[in-house]
C-alpha positions in Angstrom: -51.6 12.1 1.4 -49.8 15.8 1.2 -47.4 17.0 3.2 -49.6 20.2 4.3 -52.1 18.1 5.6 -49.7 16.1 7.7 -48.5 19.0 9.3 -52.0 20.5 10.6 -51.9 17.2 12.6 -51.4 18.0 16.1 -47.9 17.6 17.7 -46.2 15.1 19.5 -45.0 16.5 22.7 -41.6 16.6 24.7 -39.9 15.2 21.4 -36.1 16.0 21.8 -33.6 16.4 19.2 -29.9 15.9 19.5 -27.7 16.3 16.8 -23.8 16.6 16.5 -21.0 15.4 14.6 -20.3 11.7 16.4 -24.5 10.7 16.9 -28.3 11.7 16.0 -31.0 10.9 18.2 -34.6 12.1 18.6 -36.9 11.4 20.9 -39.5 11.8 23.4 -40.3 9.3 27.0 -42.6 7.2 24.8 -40.5 6.6 21.3 -36.7 6.3 20.1 -37.4 7.7 16.2 -34.0 7.8 15.4 -30.6 6.9 16.8 -27.7 6.6 15.0 -23.8 7.1 15.4 -21.5 8.2 12.4 -18.2 6.7 11.2 -15.2 5.9 13.6 -12.1 6.5 12.3 -9.3 5.0 12.7 -6.2 4.9 10.5 -4.2 1.9 9.5 -1.3 3.4 10.9 -2.7 4.0 14.4 -3.5 0.2 14.3 0.0 -0.7 13.2 1.6 1.2 16.0 -1.2 -0.6 18.4 -0.2 -4.2 16.9 3.9 -3.3 17.1 3.2 -1.9 20.7 1.4 -5.6 21.8 4.3 -7.6 20.0 6.6 -5.5 22.0 4.9 -5.7 25.3 4.2 -9.6 24.7 7.4 -10.8 23.4 9.0 -8.8 26.8 7.1 -11.3 28.7 9.3 -14.8 28.6 6.6 -16.8 29.1 3.9 -15.9 26.6 4.0 -16.9 22.9 1.8 -14.3 20.7 0.3 -16.5 18.0 -1.8 -15.4 14.7 0.5 -12.3 14.2 1.7 -13.6 10.4 -1.3 -13.5 9.6 -3.2 -11.1 11.2 -1.9 -7.9 9.7 -2.1 -8.4 6.2 -5.7 -9.4 7.2 -6.3 -6.0 8.4 -4.3 -4.4 5.8 -6.1 -5.9 3.3 -9.5 -5.1 4.7 -8.4 -1.4 5.2 -9.3 0.5 1.4 -12.9 -1.2 1.9 -13.1 0.2 6.1 -12.6 3.5 4.6 -14.9 3.4 1.5 -17.4 2.3 3.9 -16.4 5.3 6.1 -17.1 7.8 3.2 -20.6 6.7 2.5 -21.3 6.6 6.3 -20.3 10.2 6.4 -22.5 11.1 3.2 -25.4 9.6 5.0 -24.7 10.9 8.2 -24.7 14.5 6.5 -27.7 13.6 4.5 -29.8 12.4 8.1 -28.4 15.6 9.8 -30.3 17.4 7.0 -33.3 15.6 7.0 -33.5 15.5 10.7 -32.8 19.7 10.7 -35.7 20.3 8.9 -37.9 17.6 10.8 -36.8 19.9 13.7 -38.6 22.9 11.9 -42.2 21.2 11.4 -41.6 18.8 14.6 -43.1 15.6 14.4 -46.7 15.5 14.4 -49.4 12.5 15.2 -49.4 9.9 12.6 -46.1 10.5 12.1 -45.7 6.8 10.0 -47.3 9.7 7.0 -44.2 12.0 7.7 -42.1 11.8 4.2 -38.9 13.5 5.6 -39.1 10.9 8.8 -39.2 8.5 6.3 -36.3 9.3 4.2 -34.1 9.7 7.5 -35.2 6.6 8.8 -33.8 4.9 5.9 -30.6 6.8 5.6 -30.3 5.8 9.6 -31.1 1.7 8.4 -28.5 2.1 5.7 -25.9 3.5 7.8 -26.9 0.9 10.4 -25.9 -2.4 7.8 -22.3 -0.8 8.4 -22.2 -1.8 12.0 -23.5 -5.7 11.2 -20.5 -8.3 12.0 -19.9 -9.5 8.4 -19.3 -5.9 7.6 -15.7 -4.5 6.3 -16.6 -1.4 8.5 -17.5 -3.8 11.7 -14.6 -6.2 10.8 -11.9 -3.6 10.4 -12.9 -1.9 14.0 -13.2 -5.2 15.7 -9.8 -6.1 14.4 -8.7 -2.7 16.1 -10.6 -3.7 19.4 -8.9 -6.8 19.4 -5.4 -5.6 19.6 -6.6 -2.6 22.1 -8.1 -5.4 24.5 -5.2 -7.3 24.4 -2.8 -4.2 25.5 -5.6 -3.4 28.2 -5.9 -7.1 29.4 -2.2 -7.9 28.9 -2.5 -11.6 29.2 0.9 -12.1 29.2 1.3 -10.7 33.2 -0.9 -13.8 34.4 1.9 -16.4 34.8 -0.5 -18.5 33.5 -1.2 -17.4 30.1 1.5 -19.1 27.5 -0.4 -18.4 24.5 -2.3 -15.5 23.4 -3.8 -16.0 19.5 -5.1 -13.1 18.2 -8.0 -14.1 16.3 -9.5 -13.2 12.5 -13.0 -12.8 11.7 
């Protein structure tokens, strides 16, 4: 089927296009066509600063021993180059997806959209980005290390008199 034949089909009503620098969504009342987030950037310096703050606050408490710290930051530093490379790839794919979505928006989404080659290309970019959010990816693991530190800073387990040890885990 040619693109022209596809475009002669009736438009699907009520399709909403939300495209910004952080997220792309295309949906209507019955279907979510595209939904993906752009790269969440965290610098190694930010993670290190949060880690030092965590160590400082835990050490200030006399009843808590922070465990896992000797292996935690070396693992984070080792993972950082792969995380940065992932961010660059996500941003590239997100830019391509943004361009495709702008073209889709101009034409609209028509009935029988499984034949829409632009929507198919956009879905492929979305799927490529989604792989970076899998738990086993360097991108996801680096962000989980950052989240582990930030959660400990929010929870402040050393303020609980019953907490004696708090371990930072490396997945």
